[in-house]
C-alpha positions as CSV (number, residue, x, y, z in Angstrom):
1,M,-14.6,-33.7,35.2
2,F,-15.5,-33.7,31.4
3,L,-16.7,-29.9,31.5
4,L,-13.8,-29.1,33.4
5,L,-11.9,-31.0,30.6
6,C,-13.1,-29.2,28.0
7,I,-12.6,-25.7,29.6
8,L,-9.0,-26.2,30.3
9,S,-8.6,-27.4,26.5
10,T,-10.2,-24.7,25.1
11,L,-8.1,-21.9,27.1
12,A,-5.3,-24.1,26.3
13,S,-6.4,-23.3,22.6
14,E,-7.5,-19.8,23.0
15,V,-3.5,-19.2,24.7
16,F,-2.2,-20.8,21.4
17,T,-3.9,-19.0,18.9
18,S,-3.8,-15.7,20.5
19,D,-0.3,-15.5,21.7
20,Y,2.1,-13.8,19.5
21,S,4.0,-11.6,22.3
22,L,7.4,-12.9,20.5
23,L,6.1,-10.8,17.2
24,D,6.1,-7.5,19.1
25,Q,9.7,-6.5,20.9
26,D,12.0,-3.8,21.0
27,Y,14.3,-6.2,20.2
28,Y,14.8,-9.5,18.7
29,D,17.0,-12.1,20.2
30,L,18.5,-14.3,17.7
31,N,18.9,-17.5,20.0
32,N,15.5,-17.2,20.6
33,A,14.6,-17.1,16.8
34,K,12.7,-20.6,16.2
35,A,10.2,-19.9,18.7
36,I,10.0,-16.4,17.4
37,F,9.7,-18.1,13.7
38,N,7.3,-20.7,15.3
39,Q,4.6,-17.5,16.1
40,F,4.8,-16.1,13.1
41,I,4.6,-19.3,11.4
42,Q,1.0,-19.4,13.6
43,K,0.0,-15.7,12.8
44,Y,0.6,-15.6,9.3
45,E,-0.7,-19.1,8.2
46,K,2.6,-19.6,6.5
47,E,2.9,-23.4,4.9
48,Y,5.7,-24.3,3.5
49,D,7.2,-27.0,1.6
50,D,10.9,-29.1,1.9
51,R,12.2,-24.8,1.9
52,I,11.3,-24.4,5.7
53,D,15.0,-24.1,6.9
54,Y,15.4,-21.6,3.9
55,H,13.0,-19.4,4.7
56,F,14.1,-19.8,8.7
57,E,17.5,-18.6,7.7
58,V,15.7,-15.4,5.8
59,F,13.9,-15.1,9.0
60,K,16.6,-14.2,10.8
61,Q,18.6,-12.3,9.1
62,N,15.6,-9.9,8.3
63,L,15.4,-9.7,11.9
64,Q,19.1,-9.0,12.7
65,N,18.6,-6.2,10.0
66,I,15.4,-5.2,11.6
67,N,17.2,-4.9,15.1
68,K,20.1,-3.1,13.5
69,W,17.9,-0.4,11.5
70,N,15.7,0.1,15.2
71,K,18.8,0.8,16.6
72,E,20.1,3.1,14.1
73,K,16.6,5.3,14.2
74,G,16.3,5.0,18.1
75,T,13.1,4.2,18.1
76,K,10.8,1.1,16.9
77,M,9.8,2.0,13.5
78,F,10.9,-1.8,12.0
79,G,8.7,-5.0,12.8
80,I,7.6,-8.3,11.7
81,N,4.8,-8.6,9.7
82,A,3.8,-10.9,6.5
83,F,7.1,-10.7,4.8
84,T,9.7,-11.5,7.1
85,D,10.6,-15.0,5.6
86,L,11.2,-13.2,2.2
87,T,14.1,-11.8,0.5
88,F,13.6,-8.3,-1.4
89,E,14.2,-10.1,-4.7
90,E,11.2,-12.2,-3.5
91,F,9.3,-9.6,-2.1
92,S,9.4,-7.4,-5.2
93,R,8.3,-10.3,-7.3
94,F,5.0,-10.6,-5.9
95,Y,3.8,-6.8,-3.6
96,L,4.8,-4.3,-5.8
97,G,3.9,-3.3,-9.5
98,F,5.1,-0.2,-10.7
99,N,7.6,0.1,-13.6
100,A,9.4,3.3,-13.5
101,K,11.7,2.0,-16.8
102,N,8.7,1.9,-18.7
103,I,7.0,4.9,-18.2
104,S,6.3,7.8,-20.8
105,S,6.9,11.4,-20.3
106,D,2.7,11.7,-21.7
107,G,0.6,13.7,-19.3
108,I,-0.7,17.3,-18.1
109,V,1.8,19.5,-16.5
110,Y,0.4,20.5,-12.9
111,K,0.3,24.0,-13.1
112,P,-0.2,25.7,-9.4
113,S,-3.8,27.5,-9.2
114,G,-2.3,29.5,-6.4
115,I,-4.8,28.0,-3.2
116,E,-3.6,28.1,0.5
117,A,-2.9,24.7,1.3
118,P,-4.0,23.8,5.0
119,D,-0.9,23.6,7.1
120,S,-2.1,19.7,7.8
121,L,-4.5,17.5,5.3
122,D,-6.8,13.8,6.0
123,W,-9.1,13.1,3.3
124,R,-9.6,10.4,5.1
125,D,-11.6,12.7,7.6
126,S,-13.9,13.9,5.2
127,G,-15.0,10.3,3.7
128,Y,-13.0,10.2,0.2
129,V,-10.8,6.8,1.3
130,S,-11.7,3.6,1.4
131,P,-10.7,0.7,3.7
132,V,-7.6,-0.2,3.6
133,K,-7.4,-3.6,1.0
134,N,-4.7,-6.4,-0.1
135,Q,-3.1,-7.1,-3.3
136,E,-2.0,-10.6,-2.2
137,N,0.5,-12.0,-4.1
138,C,0.0,-10.0,-7.1
139,G,1.7,-7.1,-8.6
140,S,-1.5,-4.9,-9.3
141,C,0.0,-2.0,-6.7
142,F,-1.2,0.0,-9.9
143,A,-4.6,-1.2,-9.6
144,F,-5.5,-0.4,-5.9
145,S,-3.8,3.4,-6.8
146,A,-6.1,3.8,-9.1
147,T,-9.2,2.7,-7.9
148,G,-8.5,4.7,-5.1
149,N,-8.3,7.6,-7.3
150,V,-11.1,7.1,-8.6
151,E,-13.3,6.4,-5.0
152,G,-12.0,9.8,-4.0
153,Q,-12.5,11.9,-7.2
154,Y,-16.2,10.2,-7.0
155,A,-16.8,11.0,-3.4
156,K,-15.2,14.4,-3.3
157,N,-17.5,15.2,-6.8
158,H,-20.7,14.2,-5.4
159,N,-19.9,15.2,-1.9
160,T,-20.4,12.1,-0.3
161,Q,-18.2,9.2,1.2
162,A,-16.0,7.0,-0.7
163,I,-17.8,4.0,-2.3
164,S,-15.7,0.6,-2.1
165,L,-14.7,0.4,-6.2
166,S,-14.0,-2.7,-8.0
167,V,-9.7,-3.5,-8.1
168,Q,-10.5,-7.0,-10.0
169,Q,-11.9,-4.7,-12.3
170,S,-9.5,-2.4,-13.1
171,L,-7.1,-5.3,-12.9
172,D,-9.0,-6.9,-15.9
173,C,-9.9,-4.2,-18.3
174,E,-6.4,-2.4,-18.2
175,S,-5.1,-4.3,-20.9
176,Q,-1.0,-3.5,-20.7
177,G,-1.0,-4.4,-17.0
178,N,-0.8,-7.6,-15.1
179,C,0.3,-9.5,-12.1
180,I,3.9,-10.4,-13.2
181,D,5.2,-6.9,-14.9
182,G,2.6,-4.5,-12.8
183,G,0.9,-1.2,-14.5
184,F,0.3,2.1,-14.6
185,P,-2.5,4.1,-12.7
186,H,-3.0,6.6,-15.8
187,N,-3.5,3.1,-18.3
188,V,-6.3,2.4,-15.7
189,F,-8.3,5.8,-16.4
190,Q,-8.1,5.1,-20.0
191,A,-9.4,1.3,-19.5
192,L,-12.5,2.4,-17.0
193,A,-13.1,5.4,-19.2
194,E,-13.4,3.4,-22.1
195,Q,-15.3,0.3,-20.1
196,G,-17.9,3.7,-19.0
197,G,-16.9,3.7,-15.7
198,S,-16.2,1.3,-12.7
199,M,-18.5,-1.0,-10.7
200,R,-18.7,-1.7,-7.1
201,E,-16.5,-3.8,-5.3
202,E,-19.0,-6.0,-4.1
203,D,-20.2,-7.1,-7.3
204,Y,-16.6,-7.7,-9.0
205,P,-14.5,-8.8,-6.0
206,Y,-10.6,-8.9,-6.2
207,E,-9.5,-12.5,-7.2
208,G,-5.8,-11.2,-6.9
209,V,-5.1,-12.9,-10.4
210,K,-5.9,-11.2,-14.2
211,G,-8.7,-12.3,-15.3
212,Q,-10.9,-11.5,-18.4
213,C,-12.4,-7.7,-18.1
214,R,-16.3,-8.6,-17.1
215,T,-18.0,-5.2,-16.9
216,Q,-21.6,-5.2,-16.4
217,R,-22.2,-1.3,-18.0
218,D,-26.0,-1.4,-15.8
219,K,-23.9,-1.7,-12.8
220,I,-21.7,0.9,-13.0
221,V,-21.4,3.3,-10.2
222,A,-18.7,5.6,-11.2
223,K,-18.4,7.1,-14.4
224,V,-14.6,7.5,-15.2
225,T,-14.3,9.6,-18.1
226,G,-10.5,9.8,-18.4
227,G,-7.6,10.7,-16.5
228,S,-3.6,11.2,-16.7
229,Q,0.0,11.8,-15.4
230,L,-0.1,14.6,-13.7
231,G,3.4,16.4,-14.1
232,V,4.0,18.2,-10.7
233,S,7.4,19.9,-10.0
234,G,8.3,18.7,-6.5
235,E,6.6,18.6,-3.4
236,D,5.5,22.0,-2.8
237,D,3.4,21.4,-6.2
238,L,2.3,18.0,-4.5
239,K,0.7,19.5,-1.5
240,E,-1.2,22.0,-3.7
241,A,-2.5,19.5,-6.1
242,L,-3.1,17.2,-3.0
243,A,-5.5,19.9,-1.4
244,S,-6.9,21.1,-5.0
245,H,-8.0,17.5,-6.7
246,G,-8.1,15.1,-3.0
247,P,-6.3,11.8,-3.2
248,L,-3.8,11.1,-5.5
249,S,-1.8,8.2,-7.3
250,I,1.8,8.1,-6.8
251,S,4.7,6.2,-7.2
252,V,7.4,5.4,-4.4
253,C,10.6,3.5,-4.1
254,V,10.2,0.7,-1.9
255,D,13.4,-1.0,-0.2
256,N,14.3,-3.6,1.9
257,Q,14.0,-1.5,4.4
258,F,10.5,-0.2,3.8
259,K,9.1,-3.5,3.7
260,A,9.8,-4.2,7.4
261,Y,8.2,-0.4,8.5
262,N,5.8,-1.1,11.1
263,G,4.9,2.9,12.2
264,G,6.3,6.5,13.0
265,V,7.6,8.9,10.1
266,F,9.9,6.8,7.5
267,K,13.1,8.2,6.4
268,P,15.2,5.7,4.3
269,S,18.7,5.3,5.6
270,T,19.6,5.1,1.9
271,P,18.3,7.5,-1.0
272,C,15.5,5.4,-3.1
273,Y,14.7,7.0,-6.6
274,Q,13.8,4.0,-8.8
275,S,9.9,4.0,-8.2
276,N,8.7,0.3,-7.9
277,H,5.6,0.6,-5.9
278,A,1.8,3.2,-7.0
279,V,0.3,3.7,-3.6
280,L,-2.4,6.6,-2.8
281,L,-1.4,9.7,-1.2
282,V,-4.3,10.9,1.1
283,G,-2.9,13.7,3.6
284,Y,-0.1,15.3,4.8
285,G,0.9,16.4,8.7
286,N,3.6,16.9,11.4
287,E,5.1,15.1,14.0
288,G,6.5,17.5,16.4
289,S,8.7,19.5,13.8
290,T,9.1,16.6,11.3
291,K,6.8,17.3,8.4
292,Y,5.4,14.0,6.7
293,W,3.2,12.8,3.8
294,L,0.2,10.8,4.6
295,I,0.1,7.3,2.2
296,K,-2.4,4.6,2.0
297,N,-0.8,1.3,0.8
298,S,-2.2,-2.1,-0.7
299,W,-1.0,-4.4,1.9
300,G,-3.8,-5.3,3.9
301,K,-4.5,-3.4,7.8
302,Q,-1.4,-6.0,9.3
303,W,1.3,-4.2,7.5
304,G,2.3,-0.9,8.5
305,D,0.4,1.7,10.1
306,Q,-3.1,-0.2,10.0
307,G,-2.3,-0.2,6.6
308,Y,-0.7,3.3,5.8
309,F,2.5,4.9,6.0
310,R,3.8,8.1,7.0
311,L,6.8,9.4,4.7
312,V,9.1,12.4,5.9
313,M,8.5,15.5,3.6
314,G,10.4,18.0,1.8
315,Q,13.5,15.6,1.5
316,R,12.4,13.7,-2.0
317,A,12.1,10.7,0.2
318,C,11.5,7.3,-1.7
319,G,11.5,9.5,-4.7
320,I,7.8,11.1,-3.9
321,G,6.9,14.1,-6.2
322,V,9.7,13.2,-8.5
323,I,8.7,10.4,-11.0
324,Y,5.2,9.9,-10.9
325,T,1.6,11.6,-10.3
326,A,-1.9,10.9,-11.7
327,C,-5.5,12.0,-11.4
328,A,-8.3,10.1,-13.0
329,K,-11.7,12.3,-14.4
330,V,-15.0,11.1,-12.9
331,A,-17.9,12.3,-13.6
């Protein structure tokens, strides 16, 4: 009898801890919002103080938005994720980190080389892209984007698989950037060049807060010699630059709709050109007649399409190919 009770207790526990079916629906019934919220709290391990009622109301409003956007798109493009209990203002304070208002016009003007870019491209297939990482509640996207670019440049130059390099080193050693105000990838390239290069992630793991620069020069594996903004004149130039250089640091404009992205080729419902987030451009392709960019984000694998998103090509969506592109120099 005792053994039977133990088995039943274990099965009940497994059901309780793994049944998140209410979170994955084509349409969210707001009358059932409390039950959905409870599963959300459990899955994403949320802990609230006395503001739980406030976050529940925000959650319900976001469910209503998701229902509306999916109806407009005619597809299940948006859904619940770790950010569904946050307003866009709250989300922006912690999960972005690129401020286009403070960007300079310095950089190298990209001159097309005349190469014929392939019809589709995914630098992951060449091994130039490391696994998806998570910036957590720190506006360090610029450091993740820059580090991903260095990883790709090193792998491409050495014809090898990408090594997961230290984002924390990129964050700590770039003096101007931080978790609150964000920063710029090209400043990270210069900082790493001054340090002699980038260490492995395992030797300088991510902490989610900015600290003192603690580079150990004897553990540097990727020698960074510099880097800069790359002035592309539009998406055609960007496509060629991606095919020529490998994964690129870019900026995009993130809005409330984008944070709820769940998969598919994203086309913003309203224009969004004020870049506020740095990401890593890794490829492009098409879904039927719709061409898209393939982009690696830094919000973990549970966001979007396993941590990636596809952005419609040819419409300057989210400001891509307009505001910012950068690339490191790696020996």
